[in-house]
N, C-alpha and C positions, 0 to 999 in steps of 0.2 A: 795311544800314541801318549809318552812324555811331555806335559806341557813344561815350555821354558823356563827362567825364571824370568824374573820382571826387570825388567832392565838391563837386557841382557847384552851385549858389546857387537859389534856388527863386527861379523869379521875382515879383515884386511881382505883376502881375496875375493870379496865379493862389491868393496873400493874399488880394488883395481879391474874386476869386471868393468861396472859403472863407468871408472875411467877412459877405459880400451874402448866401448862403445856411444861413448859420446864423439867426436870425430867425424863418425860415417851418418851419425842423427846430424848433424849440423852439415856438413856433405848433401845429404836425401833435401833438408829443407829448403836450403840456400839454391841448389840448383831447380828443385822443385818451385820455390814461391819468388825470388829475387832472379834467376835466370831463364824459365822459361815463365813461370807468372800465369799461369791457367788453375793450378790444385795447390790447396794449400792446408795447411795442418793447424796452423799455430793462432786460426782466428775464431776454432773451437774452445770448450772449456776443458775438454782433454784433448790432448794429440794423437792423431792415429797413428802418428811416425813414433812414439814413445809406446804406445798399445801394441805394437807389430812387433814393436822389440821385448816388450817384457813377453809377448808370446815364445818367443823366438829361446828367448834365457828359459821358460819353465818346461818346454820341450825338451832342450841339450840340459837342462836339470835335472826331468826323467830318465833322460839315458841316462844318466851320471847316476842317479840312484839305484838303477837297474843291477848296476856295475861294481860302482861301490859306494854303497850307501852313505858312510860314513865324510865321504866327500860331497856330499850333497849339500845345499843351500836349503837351509828353512825358510819356510814363509816370509818374517821379515827382514827376511837378508833381500827375498826376490823384492819385495816391493821398494828396498831404500832402494837398489838397483834405477826399479823405476822411478823412483821419486829423482835419484840423479840424473837421467837422462830426460825427465822430464823439464826439473827446471834448466839444464842447461841450451834444451831445444828453446825455449821462453828466451834464453840469451840471442837467440836468433832470427825472434820472432821476427811477425811482418809488423810488429808493434814497436818494437824494441832494438835489436840490434840493424836491420835492415835500413830504418831511416835514421840512424846515428850515419853511419857510413855514407846515407848518400849526403847528411848535410856539410860533411866535413871540408870538401872542396867545393860544393855545386857551387855557393856565393862566387868565390873566387872563376871559375873552370868558365861561370857561362856568361860572366860579367861581360858587355859591350857597351859599346856610344848609345846603342838607343834604349837599353834601360837605365843605362846611365850609373847602375850597383856600384862600381866602383868608387864613385866620388861620393854615391848617395850612402854607405853603409860599411866599408869593406874594413875605413879605420876603426869600427866598432866589435870585430870580432876578431879574439884572442888567439895571435897565430899559437899558442902553446896548447889550443882546441879545436884548431883545423890545418890543414894543406892547402897552402897559397903558392907554393912550387910548380910553376907552368909547366916546366920541364916533368916533374913527376906526377901531375897529373895527367898530362900528353898520354901517357900511357895506359894508364889507370881509365882512360873514357872514350880511347880509341881501338885498346886493346895493338894484338901483334907484339908485345911485350911482352916483358918479367919484370915480375917484384920482386928478383932476389938480385937484381941492380942495383948497387949502392945507391946512384943517384936516383931512384927508385922509393927504396924502402926508407931509407933516413930519415926523410922528411915526414912519413906515419908514423915513426917512435914516439915522438915526446907526447902527440895528441893521444894515439894507443894508450900509452903507463896513465895518463893523466883523466883518461873518460873510465879505463880499469878502473883504479882509483875510488873516481864517483861511483860506478856499478858497484862495487864492493860496498860504499858505503854504507849506497839506498836500501841494497839485501840485508844488511848487518842491524839497521834502523825497523826494514821489516818484522827480522825474524826475533826485536828484541817486542815490538808491538805484539807478536803474535804469541810472547811468553807470560806476555801480560791481561791476556784476554781468552788465552787456551782452556780453561780451567774454565769458567765463566761459560763458555759457547758451551766445550764441549762437556765435561761432567756436571756442571749443573742445569743448564739448558736441553741439555741432549740434542742437540744439535743434529741431526741427521748425517753433513757430508754427501748427497747423493751420489758426487762424482768417483767418489772409492771404493765404490760397490763392486765396478766391474772388476779393476784389479784386484780385491782381494777375491771376489770368487774364481778369480782366475790359475790366483797360486794358495788356493786351498788345497792341505794336507793331504786331503784325501780324493783331490781329483773328482768331486763331486759332478761337478760342474759337467764337465766331459763324459759324464756318461747319461747326463739325460738326454733320453728323446727329444726332448721339445730343443732343446739347442741347437742339436743340428739338424731339423728342423729350420729354425729361425737361421741359421750359420747359412743356409742349404739355401731359403730364399734369399737371404740375402744379394750374397757371393752369386746366384745367378744371374739377380737385377744387376749387379758391376760389372757380371762377365759379357751380356748384352752389349752395355748400352761403352763399354770398350772398345768391342768387335764393332759397334756400329761407327765410333769414331775413326775406325780405320777400313772399317768398310760402308762407307755410308748407307748402300742397297739394303741392308740388315737394319731393320727397323729399331728402332730403340723402345728402352720400357720406362721412358721419364717423358714430361712435356715442360722441364727445367726453366727453357726461355719462352717460357710461353708469358706473356704481359698482361697482366687483365686491365692497367690502366689503359688500354687502347680504343677499353667499349666506354672508354667517356672521354669524348670528343670536344666537347663543348663545357664552354665556362660556362658557372664554377665548377664542374665537376670533372673537370680537367685539369682542377688541381691538386685532383688525389694524386698525379705523377706515377713514375712507371712503379710498374707495383708483381712482381716477378709471381706468378703460380708453378711453384716447389716445391716436392718432395725428397727427402734424403733418408734412406733408412735409418742410415744410426741416428740422425735428431729423433726419428720415431722414436728408435731404442732408446734415447736419452730420457725421452721424454715421460717413459711409462714410471721412469724414477723420481721423476718430480711429483708433487702433489694436487691433485687433481684442481683446487682453487688456482693454482699457480699457470696453472696448464693453462685456464680457463682463462684468465688474467691477460696472458702473454697475447691472443689473438685476439681477445676483445678492446685490450688498451692498442693495439696494433691497430684496427678499424677506425679507435677512438679518437688515433693522431689522422687519419688519412680526413675523417669526418672532421678536422678544428682545421686543418687548409682549405677542405672543400668550403666551408663555413666563412672563412678570412677571407678568401676568395669573392666569397657571395656580399660579403659586408662591404668589400674596398680596402679592405684593412692590408691586403697583398702587395697590392696594386703602391701603398703611400710607404711601404716599411717590405722588402721581399724578404726579410728572415721569417716574417710571421708568420705564426703564431707561435716561436721563437721555441722551438719543439726542444731542441740542445740544454738552452736555459730553463727549462720546467726538467726534464729530465736529472739534471745539473742538481737542483733545488731537493728530487725527489731523493737520491745518493746521497745529500746532505743528511735529511730526513733521517735515512737508516741507520745510517753513521752515528745518527745524535743521539735517538731515541735506542739506540743499542748501548750505548754509553752512558746512556743515563737511566736504563733498569739494571747495568753493571757496577752502579755507583757505590755502593754499601759494597761491594767486593775489591774493586777500584782502593777504596778507600782504605780495608784491611791488608791489600795488596801490599800499599805506601807504608803503613807501620810496622808490614812486618818488615820490609825491605829494608827499614833503619835501624830495627831491633834487634839483639845479640844474634840471635836466628836465623839476620840476615841473609850472610853470604851461602845458608843452606839450599841446596838443588833439588827441587820434590822431581820423584821417581819419573815420572813424567814431562816435564821442561827442560829443555836447553840448555838452560841455565838458573842463574841464582834470580830471585824478585829486583835485588839489590843490584847485580851487572844489567839486567835487563832497558831499570828505570836510569840507570848513572852511561848506558854501554847506547842507550836512545837519545838524550842528550848530546851525548858527546856524537854522534852522529851526526845528529842536528846541525849542530856545531861543526865540525869535519863540511857539511853542504852548506852552511849558511858562510863560514871563511871561502870553502870555494867558487860559490858565489860572488860573492864581494869582488875576491881576486877576478874575475871572469868581466864586473863591471856593473852588479847588481850594488843598492845601498843592504845595510844587513837588516833594516825592519821591513823591507821587500821582500830579502830572501829568506827569513823565519815567516812571514806570511805564505810565502808563493809553496817553504815546501809542506807550511800546515794543512794547508789547502789538498795538495797532494795526495800524504798522508791518510788526511779526510778520507780521500776518495779512495784511496788505496785500502781500508781498512772496511769503508762501506764491499766494495764488492768483494774482500775475504769473505764479511757477515754476509753475502749472497749466495754465496757458494757452500759456505758452511751450513746455512741452514735450508735451502731450496734448491740448489746446485743447476740455476740456469743455465745452459750449453754455448748462450753468448750474452756477454756482456761489451758492449763496446762503449760509449758514451762518448762517441766521434767531436772534438772540437771541439770541446767543450773543458777541457782542464783548466790550473790555476795557470796558466798565458792568457787560454781567452778568460776567464770567469775575472779575474782581477782587473783587465783592460775595460773590462763590458762596466766593472763596478768602478773602479777611480778611473777610467778613462785614460789616453796616451800624454794628455798633458804636460802634464806634470815627470813624467819619463823621459829622462837622457837617454843622448845613442846606444853609450854602452848596455843601460838597461836592458834596452828593449835589443840589442844584439845578443844580449846574453839569454834573453827570451823566448829569440828565436832557436837560438841551438839550442837548447830545453824542449824545443817543439819534438822531437825524437819519441823521449818517453812520455809524452803529453797531449800527441793528436789522435789515441784512443786505445782502451786499455784491456782489446784483447785477451793477451799472452800474459797477464799480469800472472810476475813470479811469487806477491804476500800470498793468495790462497794455495796455491802451489804448496809454500814453506807449510802453510797449516793442514792441510791435506795430508802434507809425509807427518806430521805430528799425530793426526789421527789415527794413521797405518801403525803407525810406529807403536800406539799406546793398544789397540785391537790387539797386537803381536807380538807384546811385549818387549818389545825393541826400545835400547838405549835412545833415550829423546837425540842426547850428547851427542852420542856418537851417528846418528841420523842427521845433525846439524854442518856438524864435517861433515860427512861426507860430502853434504846438500852443496856447503859452502867449496869446497873442493872440486866438486862438478861446474856451480856457477863461475868459478876462475877458469876453471879446462874451455867451459862453453865459449866465455868472452874470447880469450885468445884463440878459440878455432874459429870463430865467426868471422873475426878481425883475419884472423892465417882465408881460411876459405874463401870468402867474401874476394880480399883483396888479390887473392893469386888469380882466382877462376876471371877478376873484370881485367887486370894488366893482360891477361889472355884472349880474351875477346871483347871487350871493352864495352863498359857500363852505359856508353852512348852505341854503344855500334850492334854487334853482334847480341848482344843480351837484353832481350826483349821480353823481360818481365815488369810492369809498371813500375813497380816499387825501386827500381835501379834510377830512375830521374823523377820521379811524379812529386817524391816528398818536394825536394829542392823547389820546386817552384811554388807552392804552396806554401811552407815557410817567407821564403824570401823576396815573391810576390809582395807577401803579405807586411812587413819588415817594410819595404820598401812605401808602402802604403802608408804605414803607422809616423814615416818619417816624414810626408811630403803632406800629410795632411793628418796634425795629430788629434786625437779623438776628445767627447766631455764622456763623462761618463753615460751610459745607455741606459736609461730611464726604463724603458718598454723592457729592454734586459732584466732590470734589476728587478721587475715588479714580476716576471715569470719565472727567477728563480724562486720569489715570496711563493706564488702560484705553483707550483711545483714543488717545496717543501710544506703546503699550508693540505694539500690534497694527500698527497703520502702521507703523509702525520693524522688525517681525519681515516684513512684508510684502512691505517694501523690500530688506531681506536677503535674506531669502526667492527675490524674484527675480532678483539679481545672481548666488545662490547657486546658483540651479535651472535649469539650462535648459526652456526651455518653461514655465513658472510662469505658471498660469490666472489670477491674484487680482491685484491691483493694488491697491495703499494709496492708487493717489487715487480709484479708483472708491469704494474705503469713506469717505474724506475728505468726497466729493461726495453719495452716494445718499440722506443720511438729511435729506432737507430738501422744504422746499415743493414744489421748481421739479421735481426728480427724480418726486414724484409726477405730475405732465401730461407726463413726459420717457420715465420705464421703454421704456414702451412700444414707442416711436420708435425706441427707443437698439436695446432686442432685435430689433425686425426689420433695422436697420439692422447689426446683430451675426451674423445671418443673414445678407443680403445679402452682405456683403462677407468673410464666413466662405467662402461659394458660392463667389464671384467666386477669391480666394484659391487656393480646393481645387484650380479646374479651369483659370482663366486664370495663377492665379501674379502677380508682378509687373507685368506686362508687362496683363495683364486688369485690374487694378486701376487703371493708367494711363488704360487705354484707355477704361474705364470712371466715369471723373471728371466731361468732359463731362457725362454724362448727368445726377447728380448735380449738379454745378452747375446744370445746369438744371433740374432740381426745387427746390432753393432760390430760384431767381430767379424764375421762377414763381409760386411761392408765396407770395414776396417782393412782385412784381409787382402780380398780380391780389387778393392779399388788402391788400396798401395800397392800393390802388385801393378796392376796399371802405371800408375807412377813410373816405379823405377824402370818398366820396361822400355817410356817413352824417352827417362833420362840416356841408359844405357844403349836404345838404337836408337833415338834421333826420330820418331813417333810420335802422330798427335797424342796429348797426354789427356785422359780421362780423368774429370775433378769428380771425385766422386762428393766436394763439397766448396759451394761458391764463396761462402760468408767472413 
């Protein structure tokens, strides 16, 4: 087969196909995660909705290749479509678009004399970012109405326009930062990007994956598992092939062991499959540190610290410190490359675009500064002082880069970092006593993209660049396509969510937790901040320092000691909500991969890849089909993933 030239542009029809597929994926995501709320795609590092869509496109493309070979799409074009669908789906994700739409009207509709929200903070919520018209909100929350009535749609237009501009600015800065680190991480350090292995294998021109017997064995096993469990949802008499609702915490009813709390035992086939792609030391570290965090809670209870300070041992703060260590050490290691980039950016060749980069280094540097300026100005108009806006987004993009680094280096299947974004970490460090009402109101409205980071778009951009480089696709074309996809995804998310909410009622027939759950979290916190201003939390600050130190020490030990088994990234990601669901699956993956490497070596690992790709795809195809059938026929939805 003739290899396509490096920097080949994406054909227009591929972009059109990607855009056309986005609305259906947004509908699928919104109905599944927000309306029904029992199955989730955007809480894992790889979205099963995007993978199933890619498989459908691959099958259709194979048919076109047989009839009209000249019209078939190349592998790079298929992967661009996948990247477009993935980043658009992230816009509707459970940690992105879903909480945003919840926060826009919640503080006004649910204000009452009992909670005193109107008196406490309505003056601090900018009307250009929220909807306060109770007539428009009545249809949204109660349903049996229509978005397309002027009195309903008009109050939403200005907030939608402002938030869309804000989101596109966030994505622009991410693209600029990815440009600055891509060459170092991809070309020099040769990070492995485990999350791209499956889509690349699915779209390989020779179709070798689908001719592998091991692939179909893995596919069949996972498909049968999901088939039986889906039938169990409909007919409980059929025994399930799962114990995912079992709580190991019930084994420890007495103090201090009861501090271990809810600990689900769950095995998800696709997590096992993804785990096989991870390094053995990370797999070991994920489940090891999950148990470590549990023992920390038990020790805190035994010593009486938990009774005095309910948040002790400040696991979220320790993980935040670990994330900061990841990005600080990664940037320190790249300091010479970054210095060279800065010199090149402002030399005569500074406007030259390298073949695998989406933009020139000069554009990336100036563009990131311009984007940060826009975001800071946006925040200033909303009520946040400039110095705090700069600090807020500095912390936010540090977290974003840490997640991107994790995904590029080791590909963890989950990364959530709940409740410790810049809104929470800065109030922990600085307190709220010196922050006025508008500042705290703005921080509350920013809760939507900082509550957790499971469907973060920055690593999706970076993984898209990796796949473009592998398939000799123009990085500039890719980023244009992904920018279009993100914009369409944002608008589609607003439209689908509002359409469904005015029809069913966000507080009526919509049963998913996300429809209302984010609002009380954010606005009750705001009311508490205003009622009782906080001093800097010294214990929380020390927990951040401890987390930073432990992660840094683990990185140094890994570099200094051959075969060191504990990985800093495992420490950083293993204390969150998602790892509670994933840890046992990763333990199984660790056992399987260790056995394969011990008795088969690297060759055995490579030979086993089709089997585990089959497990992932079998789980995604049949499990994803159950979610579609559940939505179409209003039957109980089988959830192939609960994290």
